[in-house]
C-alpha positions in Angstrom: -11.2 -43.1 8.1 -10.1 -43.1 4.5 -9.4 -46.4 2.1 -7.1 -44.7 0.4 -3.2 -46.0 1.9 -0.7 -43.3 2.2 2.9 -44.4 2.2 5.6 -42.8 4.5 6.0 -39.9 2.2 1.8 -39.2 1.9 1.7 -40.7 -1.8 -1.1 -43.6 -2.4 0.3 -46.2 -5.3 -2.4 -44.3 -7.6 -0.7 -41.6 -7.4 2.8 -42.9 -8.2 1.5 -44.7 -11.2 0.1 -41.2 -12.2 3.4 -40.0 -12.2 4.7 -42.6 -14.6 1.9 -42.3 -16.6 2.8 -38.6 -16.9 6.4 -39.0 -17.6 5.7 -41.7 -19.7 3.4 -39.4 -21.6 6.1 -36.6 -21.4 8.6 -39.1 -23.1 6.8 -39.3 -25.8 7.0 -35.9 -27.1 9.7 -35.3 -29.6 10.8 -32.1 -29.0 10.8 -33.5 -24.8 13.1 -30.9 -23.3 12.8 -28.4 -25.8 8.8 -27.5 -26.0 5.7 -28.4 -24.1 3.2 -30.4 -25.7 0.3 -28.6 -27.5 -2.7 -29.2 -26.1 -4.9 -32.5 -27.2 -1.7 -34.3 -26.7 -1.8 -37.3 -24.0 0.6 -35.6 -21.6 -2.2 -33.1 -20.9 -4.5 -35.6 -19.5 -2.3 -37.6 -17.8 -0.9 -34.8 -16.3 -4.5 -33.7 -14.7 -5.2 -37.6 -14.1 -2.1 -36.8 -11.5 -3.1 -33.9 -9.9 -6.7 -35.4 -9.3 -4.5 -38.2 -7.7 -2.6 -35.8 -5.4 -5.4 -33.9 -4.7 -7.3 -37.3 -3.3 -3.9 -38.2 -1.2 -4.1 -34.8 0.4 -7.9 -35.1 1.3 -6.8 -38.7 2.9 -4.0 -37.9 4.4 -6.1 -34.8 6.1 -8.8 -36.8 6.9 -6.2 -39.0 9.0 -4.8 -36.3 10.7 -8.5 -34.8 11.8 -8.9 -38.4 12.7 -5.9 -38.8 15.1 -6.2 -35.5 16.6 -10.2 -36.7 17.8 
């Protein structure tokens, strides 16, 4: 059993919050839409955090599915 609650689409509130943070970080980049932020820009840390949250969601969904099959 996992304590991570997923919505009907399989996303947690933590992942959704991380997505907003990634979007906000990208919006801060003045050339957004034309160039990618350079290494060291906050966007990259936000994107890594979002990726980590997605991995936790995936693991929670897999654990829930495994539990359901038992």
